[in-house]
TORSE-649991 format. One line per 8 residues: number of its first residue (from 0); for each residue x negated, y negated, z of C-alpha. Coordinates in steps of 0.1 Angstrom, whole numbers, m for minus. Each point is the difference from the previous one (the first is absolute). Layout:
BEGIN
NUM = X/Y/Z ~ ...
end
This chain:
BEGIN
0 = 0/0/0 ~ m14/m34/m10 ~ m2/m25/28 ~ 14/m34/m11 ~ m26/m26/2 ~ 5/m36/12 ~ 0/m12/m36 ~ 30/22/m8
8 = 18/m13/31 ~ m8/m36/m11 ~ 13/8/m35 ~ 32/14/15 ~ 3/m30/23 ~ m4/m24/m29 ~ 25/19/m21 ~ 25/m1/29
16 = m6/m37/4 ~ 7/m5/m37 ~ 32/20/2 ~ 11/m20/31 ~ m8/m33/m18 ~ 19/12/m31 ~ 30/10/21 ~ m1/m33/19
24 = m2/m21/m31 ~ 28/20/m18 ~ 22/m2/31 ~ m5/m38/2 ~ 8/m4/m36 ~ 31/22/4 ~ 11/m21/30 ~ m5/m32/m19
32 = 19/13/m30 ~ 26/15/23 ~ 9/m34/14 ~ 1/m15/m34 ~ 21/27/m16 ~ 23/6/30 ~ 22/m30/m9 ~ 2/10/m37
40 = 8/36/8 ~ 27/m11/24 ~ 15/m22/m27 ~ m3/29/m25 ~ 18/23/24 ~ 26/m27/6 ~ 6/m4/m38 ~ 2/38/m3
48 = 26/1/27 ~ 20/m28/m17 ~ m2/19/m33 ~ 12/32/17 ~ 29/m20/15 ~ 8/m14/m35 ~ m1/35/m15 ~ 24/14/27
56 = 23/m30/m6 ~ m1/4/m38 ~ 4/38/2
end
């Protein structure tokens, strides 16, 4: 069995840090977009509800 050297551990740590950073940045972007798109999605849902109501009234 090969014993993992300190360089391997450092590589793993760096990789882990990169993944964490990536997740963090992605999450922050998602949060930012979420706040922006929340209103538009709400209005879209509202329009869809109105359309459904109109369909039920017409049919």
